N, C-alpha and C positions, 0 to 999 in steps of 0.2 A: 451440503448442509441440511437440506430437506431430508435426505436419506438417513443421516445420522440422527436427526431429531425424531424421525419416525421409529428408528431402532430403539431409542430411549423411552419415548413417551407414547408410541403407537398413534401419533397424530400425523396424517398426511398433509403435504403442502402447507406446512406450518408458517412459511415465510411469505405467503402470497401477498400479504398487506404490509410487509416490512420493506422499508427503503434500504437499499444496499449501496448505492453509488457513493464512493468516497468515504464510507464509514468503516469503523473498526469491526472485526468479527465479533468482538465482545459486545459492542453496542447492538449489533444485529441480533445476536443470540438473546440478549437481555430483553429486547422488544418482543421477540417471539415467545420467550419463556413467560414473561409477565402476561402477555395476551392469552396464553393457554393455561394459566392458573398456577404457575410456579411461584411460590412465596418469595417476596423480595429478600428476606433474610437467608434464603437458600441459594441465591444466585451464584455466589462465588463457588460453592461446592458443586452446583449443577454445571457451571461453566467448565470446571475441570473434567467432569464426566463427559460433557459434550465434546471437549477437545479430543479426548481419547477415542471417542467414537467417530469423530469427524475426520481425523487425519488418515486413517485407513480408507475411508470412503473417498477422500480426495485423491489418494494415490490410485485407487481403482478408476476413478473418473478421468484422471489424466491419461491413463492407459487407453481409455475409450475414445479419447479425442482424435478426430480426424480433421486434418487441415489446419490445426492450431498453428499459429506463427507469431513471431515477434513483429511489432510494428516496424515499418521501414525506417532504417537509420539507427534503430536502437542499438544493435550489436556493434555497429561501426563507431558510434559515439562512446559506448562503454570501452571499446578497445582503445580509442584515441585518448580518453581521459585516464585510462589505466597506465598510460605511459608518461603522465605528468607527475613529476616528483612532488609538486605543491598541491596536488589534488588528492583528497581522500573520498572514495565513494562508499556510501552507506545506504541502507534502506530506512525509510520512515514510512512504514506501511501499516495499514489496518489489518493485514493478514496475521494470523497466529504464526509464531516463529517456525514451527514445524511445517506448517502449510506453505509458508514463503520458501523454505528450503526445498520442498518438493517441487514447487513451480520453477524455481531457479534451475534445479537439476534437469527438469523435464525439457526446458528450452535451452539448456546447455550454456547458461550464463553464470553459473555458480562460481566459476573461477574468478570473476570480477569482484566477488564479495567473500573473500576467504574468512572463515570464522563467522560469517553472516552478521556483520556489525550493524547496529542501528536500534531502532525502536519498533515494537511490534504490538499487535492487537491485545495480547495478554498483559502488556505493561499498563494499559489504561483503556477505558472505553472512549476517552476523549481524544480526538485526533490531534488537537493542539498539543496535548501532553505527550503524545507519542513522538511528535517531531522534537519537542524539547528534550526528551530522553535520548533520542537518536543523536542530536547535536552533542549532548553531554558525553555520551559514550564514545562517539567517534573522535572527540577532541581531548579525551582524558581530563575534562574539566576546564581546559583552556579555551577561551573564546576564539574560534577561527577568524581569520581576517574577513572572509566572505563565506556566506552560506547560501546555497542555491537549492531550492526545492523544485523539482520537476514533477508535475502531476497533471491529471486530466479532468479534475472536478473542482467545483468551487470550494469544497472542503479542504482540498490540498492547498488552494490559494490562501484561504483564511488561516489555515494552520501555519503556513509559511510566514504570513504577515504578522501573526501573533507572536512569532519567535524572532522577528527582526530579519527574516531571510528574504532574499530576492525570489519572487514567484514567477517561474517560467511555466506557463500553462500550454498544454498541447490538446487540441480538440479531437482526440482520437477516441473519446468516449461519447456519451450522449449529449454533452454540453457543447455549444457552439463557441467560437472565438468571442463573439459578442457577450455571451453569458459569462465567460471566463474573465473578460476585461471588466465587466460590470461587478464581478465579485472582488476585484482589486488586483488582478494579475499585473505584474510589471510588463510582461510581454506575453501575448497569446498567439500561438501559431496553429495553422491547420494541421500540420504533422511535422515530422522530422526527417524527411528524405534528403534534404540538403544538409549533409553532415558538416561541411565547412562553415556554412552560415550558422548552424546551431552551435558549433564550437566557438565561433567568434562571440556569440551572445553569452555563452557560459563563461568563457575566459575573461570577458570584459565586464561581467555583471558587477 
């Protein structure tokens, strides 16, 4: 994102004072753009320009990654849930759609999200709204019996609760299980290496 911002505006390290954790790419860009003099009434147009500059930069950065990996248990849980007829998996992510697709392909889990259903950063700068849109799209307007949001930040938890979803929080980011419980998580785990235990929580939520 910093490289793309520099490409467009010639400003280095533009995101140095911008909070990233659990936020949408749109909100992150807006904060940086406003801080560096982009007029508020130009934000939508500039966001489109930024997206087109950012996606190729992200693709290049992913090729540079050494040692990147999925968190333990993630692939196994995706595989297990993929086999449940009553379960629909979707993304409710702050990433821009094209960025999310690149990341899914890079870590070889795109097959679990055919067509990349869900809500994305360009749908709204508000994380709560992104989750609402993801729920609406994945269910074709019908309210699912249960909605489970899995995330690793307080923003994921509050977005889940704002949409009546069960919030399963995993402390694989910078926030501790205590932080995640304090934000309202229904369950907070240190990680997801115990696949069977995680599936019991998900399927019983």
